[in-house]
C-alpha positions in Angstrom: 365.9 131.4 154.1 365.0 134.9 155.4 361.4 135.6 154.9 360.7 139.5 153.1 359.6 140.4 155.7 347.8 164.9 193.0 348.1 160.7 192.5 346.1 157.7 194.0 344.3 156.3 190.9 343.9 156.3 186.9 340.9 155.9 185.9 341.4 154.6 181.7 338.2 155.3 179.7 337.9 154.8 175.7 335.1 156.2 173.4 335.3 153.7 170.4 334.3 154.2 166.7 331.6 151.7 164.8 334.5 149.2 165.3 334.7 149.3 169.1 334.4 145.5 169.1 337.6 144.9 167.2 339.6 147.1 169.4 341.6 146.1 172.5 340.5 148.5 175.1 343.5 150.1 177.3 343.9 149.0 180.5 346.5 149.6 183.4 349.8 147.5 182.6 351.2 148.8 185.9 351.6 151.4 188.1 354.4 153.2 190.5 355.0 155.5 193.4 358.8 155.4 192.8 361.9 157.7 193.4 363.1 157.2 189.6 361.5 157.9 186.5 360.1 156.9 183.3 361.8 156.2 179.6 361.2 154.8 176.5 363.1 153.8 173.4 362.1 152.1 170.0 362.7 152.1 166.4 360.8 151.5 163.6 361.5 148.1 161.1 360.0 148.7 157.5 361.2 151.7 156.0 361.7 152.9 152.1 364.0 151.0 150.0 365.8 149.6 147.2 365.6 146.0 147.8 368.8 146.0 145.4 370.3 148.7 147.7 373.4 147.1 149.7 373.1 149.0 152.9 369.9 150.9 154.2 370.0 154.6 154.7 367.9 156.7 157.2 364.7 158.3 155.5 365.0 161.8 156.4 362.5 163.6 153.9 360.3 165.8 156.5 359.5 167.9 153.5 355.1 168.8 152.8 356.0 167.0 149.6 357.3 163.9 151.9 355.8 160.7 150.5 353.9 158.0 153.0 354.0 154.0 152.9 351.3 153.6 151.3 352.9 155.4 147.9 356.5 153.4 148.8 357.9 149.9 148.6 358.3 149.2 152.1 361.2 146.4 153.1 362.3 145.3 156.5 365.1 147.6 158.0 367.8 145.0 159.3 371.1 146.7 160.5 372.7 143.7 162.5 374.6 142.2 159.6 373.4 138.9 161.1 372.6 136.1 158.7 369.9 134.7 160.9 367.7 137.6 161.5 365.9 139.3 158.6 364.5 142.4 160.3 366.7 144.2 162.7 366.8 147.9 164.8 368.5 149.5 167.7 368.0 152.1 170.2 370.0 153.3 172.7 369.1 153.8 176.2 370.6 156.2 178.6 370.3 155.7 182.4 371.6 158.0 185.1 374.3 156.1 187.0 373.2 154.1 189.7 369.9 153.5 188.5 368.2 150.1 189.6 365.8 148.5 187.2 362.1 148.5 188.7 360.1 147.6 185.4 361.1 146.7 181.3 358.3 145.8 178.9 359.0 145.5 175.3 355.9 145.9 172.7 356.0 145.3 169.0 353.5 146.2 166.4 353.1 146.0 162.5 350.7 145.9 160.0 350.7 142.1 158.9 347.7 141.0 156.4 350.5 138.7 154.5 353.7 138.7 153.8 354.4 140.4 150.3 352.3 142.6 148.3 352.5 144.6 145.2 350.0 147.8 143.5 349.2 146.8 140.4 346.8 150.3 139.4 344.5 152.6 140.8 343.0 150.5 144.4 344.0 147.3 143.2 346.9 145.4 144.6 348.4 141.8 144.2 349.0 139.5 147.0 352.4 137.9 145.9 352.9 135.8 149.2 350.0 135.2 151.1 351.7 133.4 154.0 351.2 134.6 157.7 353.5 133.6 160.5 352.8 134.1 164.1 354.6 137.2 165.0 354.5 136.7 168.7 358.1 135.6 168.7 361.0 138.0 168.2 365.0 138.5 169.3 366.5 141.2 172.0 369.7 141.8 172.4 371.3 143.7 175.3 374.2 145.3 175.8 376.2 142.9 177.7 375.7 140.2 175.5 376.6 140.0 171.9 374.2 137.1 171.2 370.1 137.6 171.0 367.9 136.4 173.6 364.9 134.7 171.9 361.5 136.4 173.9 358.0 134.8 173.3 355.7 137.6 173.6 352.0 137.3 174.4 349.9 138.9 171.2 347.6 141.4 172.9 345.4 142.4 169.8 345.7 141.2 166.2 343.2 142.6 163.3 343.8 139.9 161.1 340.8 137.8 163.1 338.6 140.7 163.1 334.9 140.7 161.5 335.3 144.0 159.8 336.6 143.3 156.8 338.8 146.2 156.8 340.7 145.9 160.1 341.2 142.5 158.8 342.7 143.4 155.4 345.3 145.7 157.7 346.2 142.8 159.7 347.3 145.2 162.8 348.5 143.6 166.0 350.4 144.3 169.0 352.4 141.7 170.9 354.1 142.1 174.6 356.7 140.8 176.7 358.2 141.5 180.3 361.4 141.7 180.0 362.3 143.1 183.5 364.6 140.2 184.8 366.5 139.7 181.5 367.4 143.4 181.5 368.0 143.6 185.6 370.4 141.2 185.6 372.9 142.6 183.2 375.7 145.0 184.9 375.3 147.3 182.3 372.6 149.0 181.5 372.9 152.0 179.3 374.2 150.9 175.8 372.4 149.5 172.7 369.6 147.2 172.5 368.9 145.9 169.0 364.8 143.9 168.6 365.5 141.4 165.4 362.8 139.4 163.4 359.6 141.4 164.2 357.1 140.2 161.5 355.4 142.9 158.5 354.3 143.0 155.5 357.1 144.0 152.6 356.3 145.7 149.6 353.3 147.3 148.8 349.8 147.2 150.6 346.5 149.0 150.6 346.4 151.8 153.2 350.4 151.2 153.5 352.5 149.1 155.7 354.5 150.0 158.9 355.8 148.0 161.9 358.3 149.2 165.1 359.0 148.3 168.3 359.1 149.8 172.2 360.7 149.3 175.3 359.0 151.0 178.4 361.9 150.8 181.3 361.0 152.5 185.1 364.3 153.0 187.2 364.8 154.3 190.7 367.1 156.5 191.3 367.6 158.4 194.5 368.9 161.8 192.6 365.3 161.8 191.3 362.3 163.1 192.6 359.4 160.5 193.7 356.5 160.4 190.7 353.6 158.2 189.9 353.7 156.6 187.0 351.4 154.4 184.9 351.4 152.3 182.2 348.7 151.0 180.1 348.7 149.2 176.7 345.7 148.6 174.0 345.1 148.6 170.3 342.7 151.4 169.5 342.0 152.2 166.1 341.0 155.8 165.2 339.6 158.4 167.7 339.2 157.9 171.4 339.5 159.6 174.7 341.9 158.7 177.7 341.2 160.3 181.1 343.3 160.3 184.5 342.2 160.9 187.8 345.3 162.2 190.2 343.0 163.4 193.2 344.9 162.4 195.9 348.2 163.2 195.6 349.8 166.8 195.4 351.4 166.7 192.1 353.8 169.1 189.7 355.2 168.4 186.4 353.4 166.2 184.1 354.8 164.4 181.4 352.6 162.3 178.7 354.4 159.3 176.9 352.8 157.0 174.0 353.2 155.1 171.0 350.9 154.7 167.9 351.0 152.8 164.3 350.0 154.2 160.9 350.6 157.9 161.8 351.6 159.0 158.1 353.4 162.7 158.0 351.4 165.5 156.2 347.9 164.0 156.3 345.8 166.8 158.4 343.3 166.0 161.4 344.8 163.5 164.2 345.3 165.4 167.4 345.8 164.7 170.7 344.2 167.4 172.9 344.1 167.7 176.7 341.4 169.2 178.6 341.4 170.4 182.7 337.8 170.3 183.8 338.4 171.8 186.9 339.7 174.5 185.2 337.7 174.7 181.8 340.9 174.8 180.3 341.5 172.8 176.7 344.7 172.4 174.7 346.0 170.3 171.7 349.2 168.6 172.5 352.1 170.0 170.1 355.9 170.5 170.0 358.5 172.6 167.2 358.3 168.8 165.5 354.7 167.7 165.8 351.8 170.1 164.6 349.0 170.4 166.4 346.9 169.4 163.4 349.1 166.4 162.4 350.4 165.2 165.7 351.1 161.9 164.7 353.3 162.2 161.9 356.0 158.8 161.7 358.4 160.6 164.4 360.5 159.6 167.4 360.5 162.3 169.6 361.1 163.8 173.1 359.3 167.5 173.1 360.9 169.3 170.7 363.6 167.2 169.4 364.4 163.9 167.3 365.6 161.0 169.6 368.8 160.4 167.3 370.5 157.7 169.1 369.1 154.9 167.2 369.9 153.1 163.9 368.7 153.7 161.4 367.7 157.1 162.8 365.3 158.4 160.5 363.7 161.8 160.9 360.2 160.1 159.2 359.9 156.5 160.4 356.8 156.2 157.7 354.2 155.0 159.9 355.7 154.8 163.6 355.5 157.4 166.3 357.2 157.5 170.1 356.5 160.6 172.2 357.4 162.1 175.4 355.7 165.6 176.2 356.1 167.6 179.0 353.3 169.3 179.2 352.9 173.1 179.4 353.8 174.8 182.9 352.4 178.1 181.8 349.0 175.9 181.7 349.0 172.6 183.8 348.5 174.3 187.1 349.7 172.5 190.0 347.8 170.3 191.9 345.7 169.2 188.8 342.9 166.4 189.8 341.7 165.5 186.7 343.1 165.5 183.1 341.4 164.1 179.7 343.3 163.2 176.7 341.5 163.0 173.4 342.6 161.3 170.2 341.4 162.5 167.2 342.5 160.8 163.8 340.0 160.5 161.1 341.6 161.1 157.8 344.6 159.0 158.6 343.6 156.9 161.3 346.2 155.3 163.7 346.3 152.6 165.7 347.2 153.9 169.5 349.1 151.1 171.5 350.8 152.3 174.1 350.2 155.8 176.5 351.4 156.2 180.1 351.6 159.5 182.2 354.8 160.5 184.8 353.5 163.0 187.4 356.2 164.5 189.7 354.8 164.4 193.6 355.5 167.6 195.2 354.7 165.7 198.7 355.1 162.0 199.2 357.7 160.0 200.9 358.5 163.1 203.2 361.1 160.8 204.8 363.6 161.9 202.1 362.7 165.8 202.1 360.5 166.9 204.9 362.0 166.4 208.9 359.3 166.8 211.2 358.5 166.0 215.1 356.2 166.1 217.8 357.3 168.7 220.6 360.7 168.4 220.4 362.8 171.2 221.1 365.7 172.2 219.1 368.5 174.3 219.8 369.5 176.4 216.7 370.8 179.5 215.1 368.0 181.9 214.2 367.9 184.9 211.7 369.7 187.8 212.8 368.3 189.8 215.8 365.6 186.9 216.3 367.0 184.8 219.2 365.0 186.3 222.2 361.8 184.9 220.0 360.0 182.1 220.4 359.0 180.7 216.7 356.0 177.7 215.9 357.7 175.6 213.5 355.9 173.3 211.1 357.9 171.8 208.9 361.4 171.4 208.2 363.1 170.6 204.4 366.5 169.8 203.1 365.5 171.2 199.6 363.9 174.6 199.1 361.6 173.6 196.4 359.6 171.6 198.6 359.9 174.0 200.9 358.4 177.1 198.9 355.4 174.7 198.1 354.9 174.1 201.5 354.6 177.4 202.2 352.0 177.7 199.4 350.3 175.1 200.6 349.4 176.7 203.7 348.5 180.1 202.0 346.0 177.9 200.3 344.6 177.0 204.1 344.8 181.1 204.9 347.9 179.8 207.1 350.3 182.6 207.0 354.0 181.0 207.1 357.4 181.9 205.7 361.0 180.1 206.0 364.6 180.7 206.6 367.8 178.6 205.9 370.0 177.7 208.4 373.3 177.9 206.9 374.9 175.3 209.9 372.7 172.7 208.4 371.5 173.8 205.0 367.7 173.0 206.2 364.4 175.4 205.6 362.7 175.9 208.7 359.2 176.9 208.2 357.5 178.9 211.0 353.8 180.5 211.3 354.2 182.6 214.4 357.2 185.3 216.2 356.0 185.2 219.8 357.4 186.9 222.4 356.7 184.7 225.3 356.3 181.1 225.2 353.3 180.7 226.8 352.0 182.6 223.7 353.8 180.1 221.3 351.8 177.4 223.1 348.4 179.4 222.4 349.5 179.6 218.8 350.3 176.1 218.4 346.9 175.2 220.0 345.1 176.8 217.5 347.0 175.8 214.5 346.7 171.8 215.9 343.7 172.0 215.2 344.1 172.4 211.3 344.0 169.5 209.5 347.0 170.5 206.9 349.5 170.7 209.8 350.0 167.3 211.8 353.9 167.7 213.5 355.0 170.4 215.0 358.5 171.3 215.9 359.5 174.2 218.0 362.4 176.1 218.3 363.2 178.3 221.3 
């Protein structure tokens, strides 16, 4: 019978509320410097539904009048038509061709103080089924298999065991399993992934009930730029702050990814604020879907779009959040060295349980993008009417983007450089000096060799 059921090191600092002793502090799970990317998929496992309904329908009320999970009877989502599962949902993973899995981690989290409850009146709730099973065992189905794979995870946090009555009453938990080898072993990486038998409270629960799962995938792909990726997990109730140190690596685009439980829609005063101390700039994270003052709002999004390649594809997940956000290029300067994200969750206190940052590196693994050598004379075609001059070449790039970045970096060192494209080999050459003689070019080279910014030289004659 089915139950009711620039980037060297990141530092993570947390400021806790009065319940700090009951929290699972965030810590780094994995870090990568990789030519590839990170993606997350996931879905809810509870939603509003008449228990007598034969088919589950997505819940799409995103109006200002939308009810929250405190006000609704919540039951398991179960979409797989499998008699061996009592809860199931799915999401699609789409990876570029020729990708290879570097890491895959599966998280599941829910409110689970007991199995079934109902609302009586006012703030009074009745427990109809007080059973609480251990939530570390679930099922995973991957695109290359028709059958579910049993997954036994580790319980990272469980407030059911808390000495604090409020947290104990919520019964929130977080479980995790490294599924890298399972995902990696299949030939077909892209496709539909199902997660089943995630446990949560059903019916009506004081403060509401919700739950969901997240699959975090880091992959390698030669078509992608080099990135620094850090994944971390914890279980923090309410407000916190998360700091990252990017010093030591030259970087450009920054993405923030995360997951949270119990972020109700239309309850104000939950925010995520980014602070750049080196520029003394602070700004709230927001998108067309996530309001500045209601960041955790029961949605699964990437920038300004709902992620709809999942079943059910509810626009309102009733308490489960996934987000993937590019930080504004107009605000974030290149080579950010330090950034702090302050999570403010006051009236509607959410559980933060996953966070990651993906930073694009501008000049890492230079063997892929920069061709330099020491004191090599190369015969090449030069810009028109310049073949009688001597050039001090300080870098050669396959990619114009990297060439421009290098010119800009030299300008910061007060070194004036220019570049040209050799159309015969499609390489971008960076030079600092045009000289009438080889002796003059040699003198310039000796001067610039003392610059720490420039270590390798190619002289073109």
